[in-house]
N, C-alpha and C positions, 0 to 999 in steps of 0.2 A: 262557493260560486266564483269568487275572484280567482281562485287557483285554476278553475276550468277555463276561464277567459284568458288567463295567462298562457295556459298550455295551447289553446287554439291559436292565440296570437303568435307564439313561438313557432308552432307548426306551419302556419301560413308564411311567416318570415323565412323559415328554412326552405320551404317549397319554392318560394319566389327567388331566393338566393341561388338555389340549385339550378333553376330554370335559366336565370340570367347568366350564371357561370357557364352552363352547357351551351347556350346560344353564343356566348362570346368565344368559347373554345372552337366553335365550328366556323367562325368567320374566315373567309379567304384573305390571304395576305398578298397584296400587290407585289409582283415580282417573284413570288414563290413558284417552284416548279409544279407542273400539273401532277395530279394524283391519279392513279389507276389501280384497280384491283382485278386480277385475272383477265386483263385485256391490254391491248396496245394499239396505238394508231398505226394503220397500215397504208392509208391513202386519204386524200381529200379532194374536194372540188369546190370552187368558190360559188357555185350556183348563180353566176352572173351577179353577185353581190346582193342577192335576194334573201330575205329571211327564210327560215326553214321551220315547218310545223308538221308533225305527224307524218313522217316518211313511211311509205309502204313498199316492201320489196316483193316482187312477183317473178316467178319462174315462167319465162316465155320461150318456148322452143328450146334452144340450147343456150339461152342467155338468162341472166338475172338482171331485172330492170327495177330501178328505184323510181317511185313516183313521189314527189315531194310537193306538198301544198305550201303556199306562201301567204303571209298576211298582206294587206294592202300596202301601198307605198307610204312614204313619209312626207313631212312638210318639205324637206330638202330635196328628196327625189321621189316624186309621185309616180313616175313610170320609168324605171331604168331602161337603158338601151340594151337590146338583145344583140350581142355581137354576131350571132348567126344570121340575123336578118338586117341589121343596121338600123332598126326602128325602135323607138321608145314604145314599150309595152307595159300595161298594168301588170303587177304581180299576179301570178296564177298558179300553174302547175309545171314543175320541171320534171323532165324525164331523163334519167341518167343510167347508162349501162354500167353495172357494177359487177359484171362477170369476173373481171380481174380487179379485186378490191384495191390493189396497189396502184391501178391506173384507171380510175373511174372516168367514163367518157360522157360528156354532156351531149345529149342527142337533140333535145327539142324543149322549147318553152311554149306552153299553151296559155295565152293571156287569160286573166280573170276579169272580174268586175272592176271598173275604175273606182277609185276611192282610196282613202288613207286608213292605215291601221286596221281595225276590225271591220270597217265598213266596205273594204275592198278586198281584192285578191280572191283566192280559193283555198282557204286554210286546210280543209280536210279532203282527203282523196281515198277512195277505195277501189280496188281492182278485182275483177271476177272473170274467169274463163267462160266463154259462151256455152261450153259443154256442160257447165254446172247449172245453167238456167233452163227452165222447162221449155222456153220457146226461143232460146238464144242460138245464134249462129255458132256451130261447133268449132269453127276455125277462127272466131273473133275473140278479142279481149275487150271487155267493157269497163268503162270508168264511170264512177259516180263521185261527184264532188260538190262541195258547197260553192256558191257563187256570191262572194261578198257577204252581205248580211241577209241575202235571200235564203229561203229554205233550200234543202237539197234538190239538185236537179234530177228528176226521175225520167225514165224513158231515154236514158243516155244512148247515143249512137255508138257503135263500135269504134274504138280508136284506130287510126290507120296503122299499118305495119311500121315498126321501128326501123329507121335506116341503119345500115351497118357502117 
């Protein structure tokens, strides 16, 4: 019996040691170059210094549009200033033209619910063509998104056309 206990103890020790070693080997090193596999960075957009969560890319007409949900604000910046409007707005949904991925163009910010972190913003966004809905406007694009900590907004109105 003692030998069985020793074998179990040694097995547990080895498993824990391997786990600790593999976790340590995966740690990022500050200052190390970024890693990529089968991809490369081609363009960026600062999204008005807002967080990004669950981006959705949608083909609209002859363009590709990214819809990016944002978490609520932070203690330091509860509502960042939108440089397109000059007003402080709670984090919500950013709309970016990514047709040319080397030059993404920020088109619009739709404010979300006031609040910080998970209790504000509009973290999740989904897009659908009206032609795919049984009673949708065939020429419209619909957006469904969360609104802070509230449930999904249903019965969403068509979003306005994207400016060029």
